[in-house]
C-alpha positions in Angstrom: 93.4 105.2 102.2 90.8 104.2 99.7 88.9 101.0 100.6 89.4 98.0 98.3 86.2 96.3 97.4 86.1 92.5 97.2 83.5 90.2 95.8 83.7 86.7 97.4 81.9 83.9 95.5 81.9 80.9 97.8 79.1 78.4 98.5 80.5 77.1 101.8 78.7 79.3 104.4 81.3 78.8 107.1 84.2 79.6 104.8 82.4 82.5 103.3 81.6 84.0 106.7 85.2 83.4 107.8 86.7 85.2 104.8 84.2 88.0 105.0 85.2 88.5 108.7 89.0 88.3 108.0 89.0 90.7 105.0 86.7 93.3 106.7 89.0 93.2 109.7 91.9 94.1 107.3 89.9 97.1 106.1 88.4 95.7 102.9 84.8 96.3 101.8 83.3 92.8 101.2 80.2 91.5 99.4 79.5 87.7 99.3 77.4 85.4 97.3 77.1 81.6 96.9 75.6 81.8 93.4 77.5 82.2 90.1 74.7 83.9 88.3 74.3 86.4 91.2 78.1 87.0 91.1 77.8 88.1 87.5 75.0 90.5 88.3 76.9 91.9 91.4 80.1 92.4 89.4 78.2 94.2 86.6 76.2 96.5 89.0 79.2 97.6 91.1 82.6 96.5 89.7 84.8 95.2 92.5 88.5 95.7 92.8 89.1 92.0 93.1 87.1 88.8 93.0 87.7 85.7 95.0 85.9 82.9 93.1 85.3 79.3 94.1 85.3 76.8 91.2 82.4 74.7 92.5 79.5 77.0 93.3 75.7 77.1 92.8 74.3 78.1 89.4 76.9 79.0 86.8 80.2 77.3 87.6 83.2 79.3 88.8 85.2 78.6 85.7 82.3 79.8 83.5 81.8 82.9 85.7 85.5 83.7 85.2 85.2 83.2 81.4 82.2 85.6 81.2 83.9 88.2 83.4 86.9 88.2 81.1 84.6 88.6 78.1 82.8 91.6 79.5 84.4 95.0 78.8 83.4 96.3 82.2 85.0 93.4 84.2 87.7 92.2 81.8 90.5 93.7 83.9 89.2 92.9 87.4 91.7 90.5 89.1 90.3 87.0 89.9 91.7 84.6 92.5 90.2 81.1 92.1 89.6 78.8 95.1 89.2 75.1 94.4 89.6 71.7 95.9 90.9 70.5 92.6 94.7 69.7 92.9 95.3 68.3 89.4 97.8 70.4 87.4 95.5 70.4 84.3 92.7 71.9 86.3 95.0 74.7 87.7 96.2 75.4 84.1 92.6 75.5 82.9 91.7 78.0 85.6 94.6 80.2 84.7 94.0 79.9 81.0 90.4 81.0 81.5 91.7 84.2 83.0 92.3 83.7 86.7 95.2 85.8 88.0 96.0 83.4 90.8 94.9 80.0 92.1 94.5 78.8 95.7 93.9 75.1 96.5 91.7 74.1 99.4 92.3 73.6 102.2 94.3 76.9 102.6 95.3 79.3 105.3 93.2 82.5 105.4 96.5 84.3 106.1 97.9 82.9 102.8 94.8 84.2 100.9 95.1 87.6 102.6 98.7 87.8 101.4 97.8 86.7 97.9 95.1 89.4 97.7 97.4 92.1 99.2 100.1 91.2 96.6 97.6 91.6 93.7 96.2 94.8 95.1 99.7 96.3 95.4 100.2 95.5 91.7 97.0 96.9 90.4 96.7 99.9 92.8 100.1 101.7 92.7 99.2 104.2 95.3 99.1 101.4 97.9 102.8 100.8 97.1 103.6 104.5 97.3 103.9 105.1 93.6 102.5 108.1 91.7 99.2 107.7 90.0 98.2 109.5 86.8 94.7 109.9 85.4 94.5 112.1 82.3 96.7 115.2 83.0 96.4 114.8 86.8 99.3 113.2 88.7 99.1 112.4 92.4 102.2 111.6 94.4 101.2 109.8 97.7 104.6 110.0 99.2 105.2 113.7 98.6 101.5 114.3 99.1 101.4 116.5 96.0 99.0 116.8 93.1 99.8 118.4 89.7 97.7 119.0 86.6 99.6 119.5 83.4 102.7 120.1 85.4 101.1 122.8 87.6 100.9 122.2 91.3 97.4 122.0 92.8 96.7 123.0 96.4 94.1 120.8 98.1 92.8 120.5 101.6 93.2 117.1 103.3 89.7 116.0 102.6 89.8 117.1 99.0 93.1 115.3 98.6 91.7 112.0 100.0 88.6 112.4 97.8 90.8 112.9 94.7 93.0 109.9 95.6 89.9 107.8 96.0 88.6 108.7 92.6 92.0 108.2 91.0 92.2 104.6 92.3 89.2 103.8 90.1 89.0 106.2 87.1 85.7 106.1 85.3 83.9 104.3 88.0 80.7 105.9 89.4 80.6 106.2 93.2 77.4 107.0 95.1 77.5 109.5 97.9 77.3 106.7 100.4 80.3 104.9 98.8 82.3 108.1 98.9 81.4 108.6 102.6 82.6 105.0 103.4 85.7 105.3 101.2 86.9 108.8 102.2 85.5 109.4 105.6 85.3 105.8 106.8 82.5 103.4 107.6 80.3 104.4 110.5 80.9 108.1 109.8 78.1 110.5 110.9 78.9 113.0 108.1 75.8 114.0 106.2 75.5 113.1 102.5 75.3 116.8 101.5 78.8 117.2 102.9 80.1 115.1 100.0 78.6 117.6 97.5 80.4 120.4 99.3 83.8 118.8 99.1 83.1 117.7 95.4 82.5 121.4 94.6 85.8 122.4 96.4 87.7 119.7 94.6 86.3 120.7 91.2 87.2 124.3 91.8 90.8 123.4 92.8 91.5 121.1 89.9 89.7 123.1 87.2 92.0 124.2 84.3 92.2 127.6 82.8 89.1 127.0 80.8 87.2 126.2 84.0 86.6 122.5 83.0 87.2 119.7 85.5 87.2 115.9 84.9 84.7 115.1 87.6 81.4 113.9 86.1 78.1 114.0 87.8 75.9 111.0 87.0 72.3 111.8 87.8 70.7 109.6 90.5 74.0 107.7 90.8 76.9 109.8 92.0 80.2 111.0 90.7 83.1 109.7 88.6 86.5 110.9 87.6 87.0 110.8 83.8 90.1 108.9 82.7 
């Protein structure tokens, strides 16, 4: 199953460490920062699947970070869950109006936040809910474990299937070889980086259409992406 990448923006070290531990234990890939300006840089450099954003943080405020993320083409659709000690209804409405998808008031139970994140992920990543995913003319059915391109069935080995599924979760996003290793083979894998290239070649050959073209793009010095 593809790994969901979270960006946690929280300036309370103890809470940040706790959330990082709990989410990594649940299988998420997590990056943390206490600074709003750094959060904007991290989100732009490697777009996360979801952002947990505290309102009161160092540097640029959480509400302004949310506003800027929504204005950026690259991050405008990334789900944001805001954390705040503010209980006033006007503040909650302001946060949602700025673009937050959900709002959790401190103090809160980590289990509640885990559930909120899981709910958002099920909504934005259909394959986690067992629904078919379509990118361009390629359709992947995770329940039947079938892949089709323009209505024609495609036979894939188990690794190529997981690799394609990982790409289809984030079409257009460029993944480095290390990220593909972590996402497809799992963190801590002793698979060599060149193995990724071998399976990319196999996947390309399997999904190429009659003209020989395939939607996987090689980005020099960066990695690979599946064109949407």
